[in-house]
Backbone of each chain as ProteinMPNN parsed JSONL, in Angstrom:
{"seq_chain_A": "SQTIHQWPATLVQPVGSPLSLECTVEGTSNPNLYWYRQAAGRGLQLLFYSVGIGQISSEVPQNLSASRPQDRQFILSSKKLLLSDSGFYLCAWSSANLETQYFGPGTRLLVL", "coords_chain_A": {"N_chain_A": [[90.6, 105.709, 119.318], [91.36, 106.53, 115.394], [89.92, 108.758, 113.679], [88.313, 110.029, 110.52], [87.234, 113.071, 108.991], [85.455, 115.105, 106.773], [84.12, 117.577, 104.673], [82.993, 120.122, 102.612], [80.005, 117.168, 102.582], [78.681, 117.59, 99.839], [78.281, 118.913, 97.815], [77.498, 121.63, 94.863], [78.894, 123.446, 92.187], [79.213, 126.574, 90.414], [80.918, 126.698, 87.287], [84.002, 127.657, 87.196], [84.228, 128.898, 89.362], [85.529, 129.136, 92.806], [87.356, 126.825, 94.668], [87.116, 124.939, 97.88], [87.906, 122.312, 99.79], [88.099, 120.349, 103.122], [89.868, 118.261, 105.025], [90.257, 116.768, 107.898], [92.016, 114.868, 110.494], [91.918, 112.992, 113.468], [93.237, 111.43, 116.317], [95.548, 110.551, 115.78], [99.24, 111.156, 115.271], [100.896, 113.185, 113.371], [100.432, 112.123, 110.849], [100.644, 110.531, 107.241], [98.787, 112.097, 104.533], [96.151, 112.279, 102.205], [95.0, 112.484, 98.925], [92.164, 112.178, 96.485], [90.691, 111.706, 93.721], [87.284, 110.43, 92.424], [85.903, 110.033, 89.547], [82.443, 109.21, 88.315], [81.639, 106.018, 88.562], [84.332, 105.105, 88.122], [87.725, 104.505, 88.742], [90.067, 105.184, 91.733], [91.658, 108.411, 91.517], [95.052, 109.646, 92.29], [95.489, 112.189, 93.618], [97.212, 114.436, 95.211], [99.674, 113.577, 97.989], [100.912, 113.543, 101.462], [103.32, 114.403, 103.665], [103.618, 115.785, 105.785], [103.894, 118.651, 107.623], [102.811, 121.668, 105.693], [104.45, 120.363, 103.468], [103.826, 119.118, 100.167], [103.331, 116.813, 97.431], [102.629, 116.617, 94.627], [100.613, 114.441, 91.914], [98.899, 114.58, 89.916], [99.397, 116.986, 87.21], [96.652, 120.322, 86.853], [94.039, 122.027, 87.215], [93.719, 122.057, 90.314], [94.995, 122.451, 93.88], [96.934, 121.907, 96.941], [97.088, 122.351, 100.358], [98.587, 121.832, 103.74], [98.122, 123.066, 106.638], [97.756, 122.388, 108.812], [99.496, 119.311, 110.858], [97.642, 117.656, 110.877], [95.553, 118.544, 109.0], [94.327, 119.286, 106.413], [93.964, 120.455, 103.192], [92.164, 120.262, 100.015], [92.232, 122.713, 97.139], [90.614, 124.898, 94.882], [90.949, 127.671, 92.517], [89.483, 128.078, 89.907], [86.799, 126.389, 89.467], [86.695, 123.545, 87.228], [84.305, 122.241, 84.282], [85.02, 119.613, 84.592], [86.371, 118.741, 86.704], [84.104, 117.782, 88.385], [83.135, 115.254, 90.601], [83.913, 112.677, 93.548], [85.261, 113.29, 95.564], [88.223, 111.915, 97.24], [89.624, 112.097, 100.649], [92.656, 110.305, 102.62], [93.927, 108.798, 105.226], [97.08, 107.649, 106.552], [99.631, 105.667, 109.075], [102.421, 107.095, 110.158], [104.843, 105.385, 110.085], [103.382, 103.048, 108.967], [101.791, 101.627, 106.096], [98.661, 100.903, 105.052], [95.902, 102.775, 103.883], [93.408, 105.009, 105.037], [89.938, 105.492, 104.48], [88.357, 108.804, 104.084], [84.902, 109.541, 104.381], [84.29, 111.181, 102.17], [83.982, 114.113, 99.681], [81.04, 114.853, 97.498], [81.764, 116.216, 94.565], [79.512, 118.621, 92.499], [79.958, 120.341, 89.288], [78.68, 122.683, 87.422]], "CA_chain_A": [[90.522, 104.766, 117.948], [91.274, 107.462, 114.736], [88.793, 108.942, 112.807], [88.648, 111.154, 109.352], [86.401, 113.912, 108.471], [85.695, 115.597, 105.58], [83.333, 118.982, 104.646], [81.26, 119.049, 102.849], [79.496, 116.104, 102.406], [78.2, 117.337, 99.061], [78.757, 120.805, 96.73], [76.795, 122.129, 94.005], [79.258, 125.17, 92.38], [79.206, 127.039, 88.973], [82.181, 126.557, 86.704], [85.019, 128.857, 86.932], [83.942, 129.614, 90.667], [86.988, 128.888, 93.714], [86.545, 125.394, 95.486], [87.761, 124.045, 99.347], [87.422, 121.418, 100.85], [88.334, 120.136, 104.099], [90.518, 116.866, 105.646], [90.866, 116.442, 109.336], [92.093, 113.505, 111.076], [91.676, 112.862, 115.216], [93.242, 110.47, 117.197], [96.924, 110.434, 115.134], [99.78, 112.65, 115.439], [102.322, 112.939, 111.956], [99.81, 110.617, 110.031], [100.685, 110.587, 105.886], [97.762, 112.56, 104.221], [96.048, 111.698, 100.608], [93.405, 113.48, 98.265], [92.295, 111.062, 95.281], [89.433, 111.728, 93.039], [87.135, 109.49, 91.697], [85.225, 110.417, 88.976], [81.375, 108.292, 88.301], [82.366, 104.432, 88.039], [85.526, 105.174, 87.46], [88.537, 104.338, 89.693], [90.653, 106.478, 92.239], [93.394, 108.918, 90.93], [95.951, 109.966, 93.647], [96.028, 113.865, 93.082], [97.725, 114.951, 96.539], [99.943, 113.319, 98.896], [101.829, 114.922, 101.795], [104.138, 113.563, 105.094], [104.076, 116.192, 107.453], [103.394, 120.158, 107.612], [103.957, 121.894, 104.394], [104.941, 119.518, 102.679], [102.942, 118.308, 99.414], [103.694, 115.963, 96.11], [101.478, 116.325, 93.49], [100.441, 113.863, 91.065], [98.547, 115.115, 88.472], [99.0, 118.46, 87.026], [95.738, 120.252, 86.478], [93.616, 122.895, 88.204], [93.471, 122.065, 91.708], [96.057, 122.341, 94.857], [96.562, 121.068, 98.291], [97.35, 122.298, 101.425], [98.798, 121.212, 104.6], [98.54, 123.988, 107.3], [98.237, 122.098, 110.551], [99.74, 118.101, 111.331], [95.924, 116.763, 110.94], [94.185, 118.872, 108.102], [94.473, 118.457, 104.537], [93.154, 120.749, 102.492], [92.205, 120.574, 98.565], [91.792, 123.938, 96.756], [90.712, 125.511, 93.276], [91.333, 129.027, 91.907], [88.227, 128.256, 89.171], [86.376, 124.486, 89.136], [85.994, 123.229, 85.492], [83.449, 120.724, 84.618], [86.207, 117.978, 84.575], [86.462, 118.494, 88.441], [83.476, 117.166, 89.348], [83.74, 114.142, 91.133], [83.701, 112.182, 94.376], [86.787, 113.021, 96.72], [88.197, 111.173, 99.53], [91.078, 112.031, 101.391], [92.765, 109.1, 103.514], [95.108, 108.973, 106.227], [98.223, 106.042, 107.172], [100.187, 106.423, 109.889], [103.779, 107.858, 108.878], [105.4, 103.757, 109.649], [102.982, 101.959, 108.182], [101.264, 101.752, 104.514], [97.731, 100.86, 105.14], [95.277, 104.03, 103.933], [91.689, 104.549, 106.052], [89.555, 106.594, 103.744], [87.511, 109.877, 104.971], [83.021, 109.563, 103.886], [84.508, 112.034, 101.051], [83.043, 115.035, 99.044], [80.11, 114.919, 96.284], [81.263, 117.923, 93.573], [79.001, 118.758, 90.725], [80.152, 121.677, 88.784], [77.839, 122.745, 86.268]], "C_chain_A": [[90.584, 106.839, 116.784], [90.279, 107.991, 113.879], [89.146, 110.019, 111.403], [87.675, 111.861, 109.011], [86.435, 114.41, 107.159], [84.448, 116.596, 105.453], [83.536, 119.422, 102.964], [81.299, 117.838, 102.384], [79.45, 116.327, 100.756], [77.981, 118.732, 99.024], [78.055, 120.407, 95.712], [78.074, 123.534, 93.451], [79.474, 124.962, 90.926], [80.761, 126.503, 88.515], [83.142, 127.876, 86.97], [84.558, 129.753, 88.501], [85.252, 128.731, 91.766], [85.876, 127.024, 94.722], [87.661, 125.32, 96.872], [87.259, 123.441, 100.134], [88.477, 120.62, 101.844], [88.652, 118.844, 104.504], [90.539, 117.108, 106.946], [90.76, 115.345, 109.759], [92.328, 113.267, 112.493], [92.335, 111.423, 115.68], [94.957, 109.756, 116.76], [97.819, 111.209, 115.519], [100.852, 112.066, 113.775], [101.845, 112.104, 111.029], [100.215, 111.331, 108.194], [98.96, 110.735, 105.488], [97.323, 112.363, 102.705], [94.807, 112.532, 100.166], [93.329, 112.191, 97.195], [91.189, 111.583, 95.381], [88.956, 110.639, 92.352], [85.634, 109.894, 90.82], [83.928, 108.828, 88.804], [81.906, 107.577, 87.482], [83.542, 104.755, 87.408], [86.343, 104.687, 89.018], [89.067, 105.741, 90.361], [91.989, 107.0, 92.112], [93.821, 109.748, 92.246], [96.417, 111.235, 93.012], [97.244, 114.688, 93.868], [98.608, 113.89, 97.421], [100.719, 114.286, 99.662], [102.459, 114.073, 103.39], [104.216, 114.213, 105.774], [103.52, 117.752, 106.585], [103.963, 120.8, 106.372], [104.334, 121.275, 103.094], [103.869, 118.634, 101.741], [103.558, 117.86, 97.757], [102.649, 116.134, 95.301], [101.571, 115.231, 92.259], [100.724, 114.323, 89.966], [98.822, 116.607, 88.036], [97.517, 119.091, 86.185], [95.363, 121.485, 87.723], [93.229, 123.498, 89.713], [95.26, 122.12, 92.608], [95.695, 122.055, 96.341], [97.534, 121.774, 99.264], [97.666, 122.207, 102.898], [99.065, 122.399, 105.959], [98.704, 123.375, 108.737], [98.812, 120.279, 110.008], [98.367, 117.558, 110.5], [95.146, 117.271, 110.181], [95.129, 119.372, 106.741], [93.908, 119.497, 104.093], [93.212, 120.969, 100.69], [91.757, 122.389, 98.279], [91.644, 123.892, 94.925], [90.573, 127.108, 93.393], [89.726, 129.242, 91.329], [87.881, 126.558, 88.381], [86.727, 125.219, 87.496], [85.022, 122.132, 85.584], [83.757, 119.407, 84.875], [86.435, 117.716, 86.011], [85.549, 117.844, 89.153], [83.802, 115.44, 89.502], [83.476, 113.639, 92.502], [85.177, 112.152, 95.13], [87.02, 112.433, 97.98], [89.522, 111.917, 99.51], [91.151, 110.719, 102.363], [93.916, 109.514, 103.819], [96.108, 107.229, 106.053], [98.945, 107.119, 107.952], [101.096, 106.248, 109.286], [104.646, 106.251, 108.984], [104.641, 103.041, 109.245], [101.958, 102.438, 106.205], [99.771, 102.015, 104.532], [96.593, 102.621, 105.675], [94.025, 103.431, 104.394], [91.602, 105.871, 105.21], [88.437, 107.478, 104.502], [85.948, 109.904, 103.949], [83.42, 110.475, 102.441], [83.777, 113.033, 100.577], [82.699, 114.978, 97.894], [80.744, 116.27, 95.507], [80.907, 117.605, 92.445], [79.225, 120.203, 90.339], [79.244, 121.94, 87.656], [78.025, 123.919, 85.501]], "O_chain_A": [[90.119, 107.91, 117.175], [89.788, 107.063, 113.235], [90.175, 110.693, 111.366], [86.85, 111.093, 108.516], [87.397, 114.164, 106.431], [83.611, 116.349, 106.322], [84.365, 118.828, 102.275], [82.293, 117.341, 101.854], [80.053, 115.463, 100.119], [77.614, 119.506, 99.908], [77.86, 119.219, 95.456], [78.188, 124.514, 94.188], [79.753, 123.938, 90.304], [81.581, 126.006, 89.287], [82.72, 129.028, 86.869], [84.581, 130.975, 88.645], [85.789, 127.716, 91.324], [84.79, 126.552, 95.059], [88.85, 125.629, 96.786], [86.422, 123.721, 100.992], [89.579, 120.287, 101.41], [87.701, 118.07, 104.387], [91.145, 118.174, 107.056], [89.738, 114.676, 109.611], [93.535, 113.473, 112.621], [91.811, 110.373, 115.309], [95.443, 108.75, 117.277], [97.408, 112.143, 116.207], [101.27, 110.98, 113.375], [102.599, 111.374, 110.385], [100.051, 112.532, 107.984], [98.073, 109.965, 105.858], [98.269, 112.281, 101.921], [93.925, 113.063, 100.84], [94.234, 111.365, 97.081], [90.602, 111.924, 96.407], [89.712, 109.887, 91.738], [84.53, 110.016, 91.351], [84.286, 107.679, 89.062], [82.415, 107.791, 86.382], [83.689, 104.661, 86.189], [85.776, 104.548, 90.103], [88.821, 106.889, 89.989], [93.064, 106.472, 92.395], [93.07, 110.342, 93.019], [97.33, 111.406, 92.205], [98.05, 115.421, 93.295], [97.812, 112.967, 97.591], [101.156, 115.356, 99.238], [101.817, 113.204, 103.98], [104.838, 113.837, 106.768], [103.004, 117.922, 105.481], [105.12, 120.662, 105.974], [104.454, 121.748, 101.964], [103.192, 117.717, 102.206], [104.177, 118.668, 97.065], [101.634, 115.506, 95.603], [102.637, 115.186, 91.645], [101.723, 114.51, 89.27], [98.287, 117.441, 88.766], [97.181, 118.58, 85.117], [96.02, 121.794, 88.718], [92.778, 124.555, 90.153], [96.352, 121.896, 92.086], [94.572, 121.982, 96.839], [98.734, 121.781, 98.989], [96.686, 122.654, 103.493], [100.242, 122.589, 106.264], [99.517, 123.722, 109.594], [98.557, 119.964, 108.846], [98.476, 117.045, 109.387], [93.986, 116.864, 110.241], [96.281, 119.674, 106.431], [92.913, 119.65, 104.802], [94.068, 121.656, 100.133], [91.126, 123.102, 99.059], [92.225, 123.232, 94.064], [90.083, 127.639, 94.389], [88.905, 130.033, 91.792], [88.328, 125.91, 87.434], [86.889, 126.302, 86.934], [84.859, 121.338, 86.511], [83.091, 118.435, 85.23], [86.662, 116.588, 86.449], [85.785, 117.354, 90.258], [84.454, 114.678, 88.787], [82.515, 114.292, 92.909], [85.968, 111.212, 95.216], [86.498, 112.382, 99.094], [90.246, 112.222, 98.562], [90.159, 110.151, 102.819], [94.724, 110.222, 103.219], [95.792, 106.134, 105.587], [99.044, 108.345, 107.892], [101.163, 105.605, 108.238], [105.126, 105.887, 107.91], [105.183, 101.961, 109.011], [101.749, 103.474, 105.575], [99.392, 103.117, 104.136], [96.455, 103.257, 106.719], [93.579, 102.284, 104.35], [92.38, 106.818, 105.09], [87.722, 106.994, 105.379], [86.031, 110.317, 102.792], [82.585, 110.311, 101.552], [82.641, 112.989, 101.05], [83.563, 115.011, 97.018], [80.257, 117.36, 95.809], [81.382, 116.843, 91.603], [78.745, 121.136, 90.981], [79.221, 120.999, 86.862], [77.364, 124.1, 84.479]]}, "seq_chain_B": "GENVEQHPSTLSVQEGDSAVIKCTYSDSASNYFPWYKQELGKRPQLIIDIRSNVGEKKDQRIAVTLNKTAKHFSLHITETQPEDSAVYFCAAGLYTGGFKTIFGAGTRLFVKA", "coords_chain_B": {"N_chain_B": [[106.196, 105.929, 86.348], [104.524, 103.946, 88.576], [102.136, 101.466, 87.211], [98.921, 100.531, 87.678], [97.168, 97.589, 86.495], [93.763, 96.317, 85.711], [91.599, 93.665, 85.898], [88.901, 91.386, 85.474], [86.337, 93.965, 84.336], [83.803, 94.551, 84.913], [82.196, 91.425, 86.786], [79.972, 88.902, 87.143], [78.909, 86.409, 89.442], [77.047, 83.521, 90.086], [75.424, 82.953, 93.157], [77.824, 81.454, 96.112], [79.442, 80.683, 94.533], [82.931, 80.563, 93.546], [84.936, 83.879, 92.948], [87.318, 85.534, 91.245], [89.706, 88.023, 91.083], [91.997, 89.669, 88.734], [95.076, 91.528, 89.212], [98.187, 93.178, 87.353], [100.588, 94.792, 88.243], [103.409, 97.601, 87.745], [105.586, 98.319, 88.67], [108.325, 97.827, 89.608], [109.846, 98.43, 92.282], [107.531, 98.667, 94.08], [105.805, 96.974, 97.073], [104.028, 96.593, 98.415], [100.595, 95.479, 98.792], [96.869, 96.34, 98.683], [93.928, 95.363, 98.906], [90.593, 96.667, 98.573], [87.012, 97.544, 98.901], [84.299, 98.64, 98.034], [81.038, 99.913, 98.447], [78.203, 100.828, 96.86], [78.211, 104.39, 96.544], [79.607, 104.902, 98.968], [82.351, 104.99, 100.981], [86.088, 103.34, 100.288], [86.432, 100.131, 101.627], [89.319, 99.203, 103.449], [90.099, 95.14, 102.737], [91.622, 92.994, 102.9], [94.809, 93.059, 102.681], [98.692, 92.301, 101.42], [101.825, 91.94, 102.256], [104.995, 92.339, 100.051], [106.717, 90.29, 100.794], [105.622, 88.172, 101.288], [103.324, 85.369, 100.375], [100.926, 84.517, 100.367], [97.506, 85.094, 101.536], [95.442, 84.823, 103.704], [92.15, 84.911, 104.535], [89.24, 84.22, 105.862], [86.652, 83.678, 103.825], [88.463, 85.048, 101.764], [90.955, 85.303, 99.671], [94.394, 86.19, 98.924], [96.953, 86.301, 96.693], [99.959, 86.964, 95.696], [102.576, 87.153, 93.024], [105.661, 88.106, 92.704], [107.526, 87.903, 90.736], [106.374, 88.057, 88.451], [104.744, 89.956, 89.011], [101.936, 89.817, 89.413], [98.662, 90.316, 90.875], [96.346, 88.718, 92.683], [92.774, 88.415, 93.744], [90.81, 86.5, 95.591], [87.797, 85.363, 95.956], [85.332, 82.859, 97.869], [82.319, 81.236, 98.019], [80.216, 82.949, 97.289], [78.393, 85.638, 98.01], [75.334, 87.705, 98.182], [75.868, 89.816, 99.48], [78.142, 90.682, 99.22], [78.568, 91.95, 96.774], [79.467, 94.58, 95.011], [81.971, 97.134, 93.91], [85.579, 96.587, 93.837], [88.797, 97.353, 94.27], [92.027, 96.695, 93.683], [94.937, 97.479, 94.556], [98.643, 98.776, 94.53], [101.322, 99.535, 96.363], [104.046, 102.248, 97.189], [107.304, 103.125, 98.496], [108.596, 106.357, 97.542], [109.746, 108.821, 98.269], [107.614, 109.588, 99.931], [104.614, 107.543, 101.344], [102.945, 106.072, 98.504], [100.373, 105.045, 97.148], [99.055, 103.683, 94.215], [96.071, 102.716, 92.617], [94.314, 100.334, 90.625], [91.342, 100.368, 88.148], [89.764, 99.117, 89.368], [86.933, 95.944, 89.961], [83.65, 95.65, 89.148], [81.529, 93.409, 91.07], [79.087, 91.421, 90.694], [76.733, 89.628, 92.491], [74.314, 86.865, 91.952], [71.448, 85.721, 93.446]], "CA_chain_B": [[105.712, 106.036, 87.624], [103.339, 102.696, 88.639], [100.645, 101.427, 86.811], [98.443, 99.068, 87.915], [96.089, 96.933, 85.984], [93.074, 94.937, 86.504], [90.607, 92.778, 85.161], [87.973, 92.007, 84.668], [85.77, 95.574, 84.828], [82.954, 93.247, 85.692], [82.242, 89.748, 86.828], [78.989, 88.691, 87.399], [78.575, 85.146, 89.24], [76.045, 82.825, 90.915], [75.641, 83.26, 95.185], [78.1, 80.145, 95.86], [80.423, 79.939, 93.365], [84.3, 82.139, 93.672], [84.979, 84.855, 92.246], [88.497, 86.058, 91.407], [89.964, 89.798, 90.03], [93.47, 89.663, 88.819], [95.882, 92.599, 88.661], [99.665, 93.07, 87.86], [101.458, 95.97, 88.503], [104.723, 97.549, 86.767], [107.014, 98.866, 88.84], [109.014, 95.955, 90.693], [109.837, 98.579, 93.886], [106.199, 98.208, 94.692], [105.791, 96.44, 98.589], [102.733, 96.577, 99.605], [99.253, 95.662, 97.823], [95.728, 96.227, 99.482], [92.484, 95.076, 98.286], [89.416, 97.498, 98.849], [85.347, 96.766, 98.688], [83.029, 100.35, 98.076], [79.604, 99.771, 97.908], [77.566, 102.363, 96.002], [77.928, 105.777, 97.333], [80.048, 104.914, 100.276], [83.82, 104.859, 101.105], [86.267, 101.915, 99.998], [86.849, 99.756, 103.01], [90.004, 97.705, 103.359], [89.241, 94.26, 103.244], [93.106, 92.761, 102.42], [96.119, 93.503, 102.055], [99.608, 91.838, 101.339], [103.453, 92.587, 101.432], [106.207, 91.677, 99.532], [107.628, 88.958, 101.783], [104.603, 86.873, 101.368], [103.139, 84.693, 98.767], [99.681, 84.305, 100.148], [96.884, 85.163, 102.179], [93.592, 84.472, 103.578], [90.892, 85.64, 106.184], [88.016, 83.596, 105.775], [86.382, 83.52, 102.46], [88.453, 85.885, 100.686], [93.005, 85.298, 100.058], [94.743, 87.016, 98.156], [97.966, 85.726, 95.987], [101.192, 87.616, 94.957], [103.804, 86.855, 92.239], [106.617, 89.122, 92.696], [108.214, 87.766, 89.69], [105.228, 88.109, 87.407], [104.343, 91.313, 89.012], [100.715, 90.065, 89.355], [98.256, 89.477, 92.117], [94.954, 87.75, 92.864], [91.965, 88.187, 95.052], [89.947, 85.304, 95.564], [86.054, 85.029, 96.823], [84.813, 81.994, 97.673], [81.324, 81.013, 98.866], [80.678, 84.41, 96.877], [77.275, 85.429, 98.711], [75.38, 88.66, 97.891], [76.162, 91.356, 100.053], [79.638, 90.327, 98.125], [78.632, 92.675, 95.086], [80.65, 95.855, 95.382], [83.151, 97.327, 93.525], [86.656, 96.164, 94.524], [90.142, 98.142, 93.824], [93.71, 96.452, 93.871], [96.557, 98.785, 94.52], [100.199, 98.634, 94.758], [102.564, 100.644, 96.753], [106.063, 101.775, 97.529], [108.055, 104.219, 98.774], [109.201, 107.692, 96.823], [109.867, 109.899, 99.293], [106.573, 109.291, 101.359], [104.407, 106.268, 101.252], [102.461, 106.023, 97.684], [99.351, 103.708, 96.976], [98.491, 103.6, 92.947], [95.395, 101.745, 92.521], [93.966, 100.118, 89.578], [90.559, 100.505, 87.79], [88.139, 98.826, 89.952], [85.647, 95.371, 89.537], [82.325, 95.842, 89.805], [81.516, 92.297, 91.242], [77.78, 90.744, 91.148], [76.504, 87.991, 93.161], [72.884, 86.583, 91.845], [70.861, 85.01, 94.166]], "C_chain_B": [[105.12, 104.422, 87.413], [102.318, 102.81, 88.228], [100.103, 100.6, 87.062], [97.32, 98.446, 86.916], [95.326, 96.063, 86.243], [92.058, 95.064, 85.985], [90.131, 91.996, 86.245], [87.198, 93.67, 85.018], [84.527, 95.656, 85.568], [82.833, 91.633, 85.505], [81.121, 89.891, 87.652], [79.063, 86.514, 87.734], [77.316, 84.66, 90.596], [76.542, 82.911, 92.182], [76.807, 81.245, 94.806], [79.262, 80.236, 95.268], [81.638, 81.168, 93.436], [84.63, 83.098, 92.405], [86.628, 85.18, 92.165], [89.015, 87.227, 90.033], [91.391, 89.592, 90.186], [93.878, 91.15, 88.856], [97.013, 92.538, 88.66], [99.821, 94.837, 87.493], [102.946, 96.679, 87.369], [106.24, 98.429, 87.151], [107.412, 98.145, 90.458], [109.437, 96.624, 92.238], [108.62, 98.531, 95.212], [106.0, 96.852, 95.39], [105.095, 96.19, 98.894], [101.703, 96.591, 98.54], [97.823, 95.163, 98.674], [94.457, 95.927, 98.438], [91.422, 96.439, 99.412], [88.192, 97.363, 98.29], [84.771, 98.391, 98.569], [82.093, 100.305, 97.611], [79.293, 101.175, 98.054], [77.521, 103.471, 97.146], [78.986, 105.753, 98.742], [81.979, 105.097, 99.916], [84.303, 103.481, 100.384], [86.694, 101.815, 101.123], [88.223, 98.685, 102.585], [89.586, 96.249, 103.286], [90.479, 93.341, 103.23], [94.05, 93.252, 102.42], [97.226, 92.463, 102.515], [101.038, 91.994, 101.439], [104.406, 91.356, 101.1], [106.849, 90.297, 99.507], [106.762, 87.932, 101.766], [103.918, 86.539, 99.969], [101.378, 84.65, 98.583], [98.702, 84.628, 101.517], [95.972, 84.958, 102.554], [92.921, 84.846, 105.579], [89.539, 85.119, 105.625], [87.427, 82.987, 104.566], [87.321, 84.643, 101.281], [90.502, 85.639, 101.249], [93.167, 86.21, 98.527], [96.546, 86.317, 97.587], [99.439, 86.706, 95.203], [102.405, 86.886, 94.188], [104.569, 87.892, 92.128], [107.265, 88.83, 91.563], [107.841, 88.14, 88.807], [104.873, 89.182, 87.546], [102.705, 91.316, 88.978], [100.423, 89.529, 91.142], [97.366, 89.854, 92.306], [93.78, 88.284, 94.017], [90.825, 87.205, 94.639], [88.762, 85.23, 96.238], [85.522, 83.775, 96.821], [83.741, 81.938, 98.087], [80.371, 82.33, 98.361], [78.901, 84.348, 97.467], [76.653, 87.018, 98.252], [75.597, 89.959, 98.411], [77.674, 91.405, 99.805], [79.816, 91.847, 96.789], [78.658, 94.047, 95.638], [81.45, 95.924, 93.977], [84.766, 97.181, 94.154], [87.874, 96.253, 93.832], [91.304, 97.616, 94.145], [93.964, 97.516, 93.617], [97.578, 98.195, 94.985], [100.876, 100.218, 95.427], [103.526, 100.774, 97.057], [105.979, 102.844, 97.95], [108.531, 105.272, 97.84], [108.997, 108.512, 97.731], [108.951, 109.937, 100.666], [105.908, 107.867, 101.114], [102.995, 106.681, 100.075], [101.869, 105.073, 97.366], [98.662, 104.041, 94.891], [97.177, 102.804, 92.951], [95.037, 101.442, 90.897], [91.603, 100.586, 89.341], [89.119, 100.846, 88.655], [87.653, 97.165, 89.08], [84.645, 95.453, 89.776], [81.723, 94.302, 89.684], [79.307, 91.965, 91.326], [77.83, 89.989, 91.178], [74.962, 87.504, 92.994], [72.874, 85.528, 92.978], [70.609, 84.271, 93.644]], "O_chain_B": [[105.224, 103.796, 86.358], [101.516, 103.713, 88.468], [100.634, 99.536, 86.745], [96.469, 99.294, 86.647], [95.683, 95.058, 86.859], [91.515, 96.103, 85.61], [90.554, 91.855, 87.392], [87.611, 94.382, 85.933], [84.196, 96.426, 86.47], [83.171, 90.88, 84.592], [81.054, 90.661, 88.609], [79.185, 85.621, 86.897], [76.919, 85.253, 91.6], [77.742, 82.946, 92.452], [76.69, 80.37, 93.948], [80.179, 79.625, 95.817], [81.402, 82.376, 93.397], [84.531, 82.907, 91.193], [87.202, 85.021, 93.242], [88.847, 87.29, 88.815], [91.985, 89.399, 91.247], [93.031, 91.985, 88.536], [97.5, 91.98, 89.643], [99.296, 95.663, 86.747], [103.296, 96.109, 86.336], [107.233, 98.872, 86.575], [107.035, 98.039, 91.624], [109.457, 95.912, 93.242], [108.647, 98.434, 96.439], [105.988, 95.791, 94.766], [105.113, 95.403, 99.841], [101.724, 97.375, 97.59], [97.641, 94.051, 99.17], [94.3, 96.38, 97.305], [91.596, 96.861, 100.555], [88.189, 97.041, 97.102], [85.173, 99.177, 99.427], [81.954, 100.579, 96.419], [79.665, 102.133, 98.733], [76.987, 103.442, 98.255], [78.997, 106.745, 99.471], [82.575, 105.272, 98.853], [83.509, 102.642, 99.96], [87.208, 102.722, 101.777], [88.234, 97.758, 101.775], [88.521, 96.073, 103.878], [90.07, 92.457, 103.984], [93.961, 94.366, 101.905], [97.086, 91.813, 103.551], [101.503, 92.253, 100.329], [104.577, 90.202, 101.493], [107.289, 89.542, 98.639], [107.089, 86.827, 102.2], [103.931, 87.142, 98.896], [100.687, 84.697, 97.565], [99.232, 84.375, 102.599], [95.174, 84.801, 101.63], [93.124, 84.93, 106.79], [88.871, 85.85, 104.893], [87.699, 81.817, 104.296], [86.883, 84.95, 100.172], [91.097, 85.718, 102.324], [92.468, 86.624, 97.603], [97.213, 85.85, 98.511], [99.508, 86.885, 93.987], [103.12, 86.087, 94.792], [104.151, 88.757, 91.359], [107.805, 89.878, 91.21], [108.637, 88.669, 88.031], [104.57, 89.792, 86.52], [102.08, 92.327, 88.66], [101.055, 88.958, 92.03], [97.111, 91.057, 92.247], [94.155, 88.507, 95.168], [90.147, 87.187, 93.612], [88.927, 84.942, 97.423], [85.155, 83.408, 95.705], [83.713, 82.809, 98.956], [79.684, 82.752, 99.292], [78.232, 83.317, 97.402], [77.589, 87.735, 97.897], [75.5, 91.016, 97.787], [78.32, 92.321, 100.314], [80.762, 92.411, 96.239], [77.967, 94.493, 96.554], [81.54, 95.016, 93.151], [84.969, 97.902, 95.13], [88.145, 95.466, 92.925], [91.773, 98.174, 95.137], [93.53, 98.346, 92.818], [97.538, 97.228, 95.746], [100.874, 101.401, 95.084], [104.234, 99.798, 97.304], [104.984, 103.568, 97.932], [109.147, 104.617, 96.999], [107.851, 108.913, 97.93], [109.239, 110.162, 101.841], [106.66, 106.998, 100.676], [102.098, 107.417, 100.488], [102.523, 104.043, 97.205], [97.682, 104.767, 94.725], [97.456, 101.81, 93.622], [95.43, 102.211, 90.02], [90.841, 100.96, 90.232], [88.222, 101.682, 88.758], [87.885, 97.035, 87.878], [84.466, 95.313, 90.986], [81.434, 93.852, 88.576], [78.55, 92.483, 92.147], [78.508, 89.237, 90.478], [74.272, 87.76, 93.981], [73.767, 84.774, 93.364], [69.969, 83.348, 94.149]]}, "name": "protein", "num_of_chains": 2, "seq": "SQTIHQWPATLVQPVGSPLSLECTVEGTSNPNLYWYRQAAGRGLQLLFYSVGIGQISSEVPQNLSASRPQDRQFILSSKKLLLSDSGFYLCAWSSANLETQYFGPGTRLLVLGENVEQHPSTLSVQEGDSAVIKCTYSDSASNYFPWYKQELGKRPQLIIDIRSNVGEKKDQRIAVTLNKTAKHFSLHITETQPEDSAVYFCAAGLYTGGFKTIFGAGTRLFVKA"}
């Protein structure tokens, strides 16, 4: 069966520091991968999605970037965090030929 | 791009009553409409989905309806229970070089015992 991991689970970072969040999927090949951000009490904002290694589509212009160095690895990065980057970051995957997305456990980021 | 509106933002019902959440979408190319339930501090979990070639789908106490002409879809929960209390998200998905899903803002459902 498929499993999706995210780490770290919780992160507290100062403003201006870099960020790297990792997401990996097990038990499937060539998944579509997604990064979402959820601000406190708010909805899910699609940040990036990827249909294959090295292929990244950006949905919202901001100081975040994503990379997919391996088939089942998706990384969210920032060179300098802003206060507004605080939130719950969710990675999701779907099969290449199916639409249903399954979410990881999330990373709770607090920027101070 | 696609935009999904969801109403109401908060819904409070008595245990045993029905709850209805409504969503509209803007892009007629959307063809997949999932609903997710998110409990406090946890990840969203898929509870039901419907594709554009179907007008209605039911799974026990949960049903979804889709009106493609009007571009709206709804979630119906019957015989609500306290454990149904959570935030519910609708979404609309479409192919744009990859499959993309856009979510509504969510509905916080309270079921009072």
